N, C-alpha and C positions, 0 to 999 in steps of 0.2 A: 259713877252710878248711871244706869240706863233708864230714862224716863219716857218711854214711848211704847206704843202698842202697834201691832200689825192688824190690818183688816183682811181677814181670810176670805171675805165675800167680795172683795174688789177684783173683778174679773179682768179689768183693763191693765192692772199693774201686778207683776209677779211679786211674790213675798220677798225674795232676795233684793228686789229693786226698792221695796219700801224700807227694808233695813238699811241698805246702802244710802238711800236718800236721807233718812233720819240721822244716821251717824255723820254723814258729810256735813249737813246743816249744823249739827252740834259742834263739830270741829271748827267750821268757818266762823260761827258765832261765838266761839271760845267757851261754850258751855261745857265742852269736854276739853280740858287744857292740854297744852303740848306735853309730850312725854308721859301722859297718863296711860296706864296699862288698861287695855280693854278686857272685858270678860272673856274667858275661854270659850271656844266655839260651842262645846257641849253645854256649858252653864248658860250662855245666852240663848241657846236653842230651847232649854228647859224654861227659862224665864219668859220667853216670848211664846212658848208652846208651838214651836215650829220645828222643822227638820234641821239636822246638822248641815245638810247640803245647802239649805237656804242661807245659813249664816256663813258657810265657807265661800259660797259664791259672792256674797256681799263683801266679805273681807278681801277676797282676791281682787275685786274691782277697785276697792279703796287703795290697796297696795299698788295696783297698776297705775292709778292716777296720782299717787304720791301723798295720800292723806294719812296713811298709817305705814308702819314698817314692822316686820317680824324679827324676833330675836330667838335664836335656837334654844329650845328647852325653857324659855321664859315667857313666850307669848307674843301678843300684838300690842304695839304702842303707837300713840298719836305723834305724828311728825310735828316739828316746830316750824309752822308755816308762817311765812311773811304775811302780815296783815295788809289789807287794802288801806291806802291813805285816806280815801274818801268813801263814805257810805251814802250813796244817793238813795233817795226814795225810789222804789221801783217805778212809780208813776213818771219820774223824770226821764226814765230810759225809753219811754215811748216817743215815737217820732211825732213831730208837730203836724198840724192839719195841712199846711201847705205842701207837705211831702206825701200825704195820703193819696192813694189811688182809688178812684171810683170806677166801678164796673160800668162800662158804656152800655146804655140801653138803646139799641138800634131799631127797636120795634117801630114800624111806620115810616122809617127813613127810606129815601130813594137816593142812589148814588150816581152822580155824573163825574166821578173821580177818574183822573188819568192814571192812577196808581194801581188799580185793581185788574184782575183777570177773571174771565168767565170759566168757572170750573164745572158748569153744568154738562159740558160735553167732554170733560177730561176722561181719557180711557183708563180708568183705574184698574180694570181687569188686566189689560195688557201691561200696565206698569208693574203690577204685582207679579205677572209672569216673568218679566225682566228681572225683577228683584229676586225671585226664586232662582233664576239662572246665576245671578251674581253670588248668591249664598252657596250654591252648589259648586261653582267653578273657582271661587276665590276665597276659600276658607283661610288659607295661609295669609294672604294679603290683608284680610279683615282682622287678623289677630296681631298685625304689626302697625307701626307708625308709617304712614305713607311718605313717599318722596315729597320734599318741600314744595314742589310745583304741582303735585297731584300725580296719581298713578299714570305711568307712561301709556298704557293701553287706552285710557280715557282721553289723554291728550292726542294720541294718534287719531282717535275717532273724531274728536272735535276739529283737528287740523284738516282731515279729509272733508268733513261736512262743510266747513266754511270756505274751503277751496271751491267746492261745487256750487254752493248757494250764494257766496259773496265774493268769489274770486280772490280771496285772501291767499297770498303767497307766503307759506311758512312751513317749517318742520315742527314735529311734535315737541322737540326740545325747546322751542321758542315760547310755548304756551305756559302760562302760570294760571292755575285755577285758584279761585278765592271764593269767599262767602258773599261777595257783592262788589259792585263797582267802587263804593266808598272805601272798603278795606284795601282793595287792590291799589287805588290811588294813594291812599295813606302809605302803604308799603313802598310804592315807587318814589314818593316824594320824601320819605324819611332818608332816602339815599342821597338827597340833594343838599347843597349848601344853603345857608340861611339867606344869602344874597341872590338866590335864584329868582328870576322874574317869571311871572305866570300871567297869561291872558285867558279870559273866558268870555263866552258870548253873553250879550246883554240885550233882551232878557235871556235867561238861561237857567241851568240846573242849579238852584240856590243851595242845595245841600253840599255840592262840591265847592262852590264859592265860599261857603261858611267854613267848611273843613280846612281849606287852604289858608283862609284868614286866621283861623284858630291855630294853625301850625306856624304862624308868624311869617308867612311868605309875602312878598311884594306882589299883590294880585290886582290886575287891571280888568275892568269890565269894558268889553269892546262892542260898540254898536253894530247893528245889522243894516243892510239894505235889502233890496228885493232878491239878491242872489245869495244872501247869507252874511257871514262875518266880513267886515270891510277890510280890504287888504291894506289900504293906506294907513288905517289906524294900527294895524299889526306892525307895519314897517316902522311907524313912529315909536312904538313901544319896544319893538325888537325883543320879544320875550324868549326865555329859554324853553318854555312849554306853552303850547296853545291847545286849549280844550275846546273841541267843536263837535257838533252833531250834524254832519253834512248830508246824511241820507234822509233825515226828517228832523229838521231843527226843532229843538225843544225850547220853548213851547209853540213857536209860530207855525211850525209845519213846513217851512221852506225846504225845498229839495235843491241842494247846491248844484248848479250846472257845471258842465265839464270845464268851461273857461275859468271859472273861479277856483275850481279844484286845482287846475294846473298852475294858476297864479300862486296859490298857497304852497304847493309843492316846490315851485321855483324859489319862493322865499325861504323855505326850510333848507333847501339844498345849498344856499349861499353860506350857511354856517355849519360848522361841525358840532355845535353844541345846542342846536335848536331842534325840538321835536314837536310833532303834532299828535295829540291824543285824540283818536277818532272813537267817540262813544256811539256805537251802533246799537242802541238800546231796543229799538222795535222795528228794525229794517225788514224783518221777515214778513211783515204785513204790507202788502202792496196790492191795490185794487185796479183792475182794468188794464194794467201794463205789467211788463216783467220788472223784477227787482232791479234797483239801481246798483251797479257794482260798487264795492267799497272804495274809499279813497286809498286805502292801503294797496289795493290791486294795481293802482297807477304809479305807486312809489317805486322809483328806480334807485334811490339813494339811501334807503333804510332810515328814513326820518319819521315814519309814521308808526305809532303804537296803536294797535287795533284792540278795542275793548268790546266784548259782547256779553250777553246774559241770557239765561233761560227763564228769568222771572216773568217775562211777558208771554212766552210761548208755552210754558208748562205751569208751574205754580210758584208764586213769589216766595212762599214759605220753604221751598227746597233750598234756597240760598246757594245757587250755583252760577258763578260768573267767571270770566276768564279774560286774560290780556295776552296779546302777542307782542313780544319784545324784540326789537332789532338786536342783532348779535352783540353790539357793543354794550347795550344796556343789559342784555342777558348775562354777559360775563360779569358785569358789576353786581347784578342782582344775586348771582350765585355766590360771589364773595361775601356779600353783605348778609345773606340769609342762608348760609350753609347749615346752620343749626335750627332753622325755622321748622316748627311743627305745623304741617298742613292742617288748616282749620275746617275744611269741608268734610262732610260725612262720607267715608269711603264706600259704604254700602250704597248710598245715594248716587255716588259717582259711577260705580260699576253698573248700577241699575240703568243709569243714563246711557252708558255705553251700549248695553243690549237693546235698550229702547230705540236708539238711533240705528244700530247695526241691523236690527230686525226689519227696519222699514216703517215701524210704527210711528216714529217721530214725523217722518215725511207725510204719512197718511193724516196724522193729527193736524199738521200744519195746513194741509190742503182743506180739511174740513173747517178749520177755524177761520181761514181766510174767507171762505164762502160765507160762513156764519156771521163774521164781523162785517163783511161787506153789506149784507142785507140789513143788519142792525143800523149800520152807519147811514145807509140810504133812507131808512124809515125815520130815523131821528132827524136828519136834515130836512126831510120832506115835512115832518110835523112842525118843526121850528119855523120854517118858511110860511107854512099855512097860518100859524098862530101869530107870528110877529110881522109878517108881510114886509113893508118897506122899512120897518124899524130894526131890521137885523141885516148884518153883512157877514157871511160865512166865508172864511178862507178855505175853500174847498180843495184841499190837497189830498188826492186819493191814496193815502198811506197812513200807517201807524194806527194807534188806538185812541187818538184824540184829534180834535181840530180846534182852531181858534175862531171864536164868534164875537162880533162887535155889536152892541145894542145901543140904540139911541135912548138916552134917559138922562134926567137931571139929578138922579140919585148919585151919592158918592159911593166909593168902594166900601167904606165902613158900613153905610146903610144897607147896601146890597148884601154884604156878608151877614149882617145881623138878621135881616129879613129871611135869608136862606135858612138860618138856624131855626127860626120860628116855623118855617114851612117844612122842616125836616128834609131839606134837600142839600145833599153834599155837593158843593161846587168849589172851584178854585179860580180866583180872579187873577188877572195878569200881574197885579201888583205884588203877588207872592214871588214872582220870578224876575222882578226888576231888581237888579243887584246893587245899584248904588244911587238910585233915585226913585221917585214916585212917578207913576204914569201921568202924563199931562192931562189937565182938566179940559175936556173938549166936548162936553155934553154927551159923551159916550163912555161906556165901560166895556172891557174885553174879558171874556171868560174862556178858560181852557176846558173844553167840553170832552170828557171821556165817555166812551160808550161800551167798554168791555164788560162790565158786570151788570149793566141794566138789562132786564128782560124785555123782550119785544112787547109783552103785555103791559109793561110799566111805562112805556115811552109817552103815551098820551098824558098820563097823570103827571109825569116828570115835567113835561112841557107846560102843562097848566100851572104847576107850582112855580116854575121859572118865570112864567108870565106875571104871576102875582108878585114875585120877588122884584122884578124889574119895574113893574108899573104900579106898585102900591102907592096909596095916597096918604 
């Protein structure tokens, strides 16, 4: 017996969907028992005062999902469905409060984050033109799964660009495109044995450190001196992989001099199993002098894995990064990932190709270098005016952040809490200390990013920072 009605005035749900839902619930709740014959389509249509088509559509959906079955010349019957062992209250199916996400209200906040980019001058019009070219010229490629390392044409373009701008020596075949540095590192390290030893800079990129720790590798944090990562510490650890940021050490900003670069290359050359991973995350931004050539450009023994990204130069949300693998690692990579499905958006990659090939990328970089240089100078000037002798800035003219040391008796926890009260996004050095806390020296160090802050916000940002450091 069918005990339900349909609501013909319900504009949000089709009539056949209402019939389907009522019958399904009746079957699941065993109000309509297994093997019971359902009313004929015409009879149910008359009972509910609906069209036969509505009943037919509902029955067909129920058959498709396995709730009912048809018997020729006999009609439709309820399947004998296995019942759930536990019937939880629907309220118990809701996630607990600690898993709930809250929409971030950024109104009134000012950011001095190192992770952001300034999109106010992004040439969206030119990017869309490049995208239209990609759609016009690559319809076939866009309909297919890309090469595991990314489209060859795009890899060719990247190889040529980094040869010109960073001196990187490679063929397109050596480039692997990914959705970020972390996924590329994970891919690379999944090829390694569990007893692989890894060394990373300290302070350094904490996300990579955490990733490697979570992958159960033996990871050592290596201290820095004024030239960068300390070679004697590297030699004592003798890692299989060394992660460094030589062109603009993150977060201290140290630019590794040629003498230290050669020392590291000599260390790597002594072993057939040791590699240096060079993370060149923001080397495109250099102020006052020419760019520093990459470490990979000096490598004569194929021991450097070069890693780059477009997150700083274009938009972080595009998620386009790449790595250049030495031939031996490339051979192993292809064996390991021959069935890998490339995760990057092919349309975005072909758009990038035309954006670079047309010269728009180079124009954009020139504009942004000038733009960021002005912002950087204005921010440093305002900080020095406000804090006077109470601030020391490690003024390395490169990248999109700098390290600043402030005289204060406040702890890092107090500084971070006060910054939240002032709606000022800042990152302290302790976030990047990998295996210990910063020493207590009546000073705190902040990683000051200036990419997303507007020139008109600088004075207010510095006022807030002054209150953060000097509150009573």
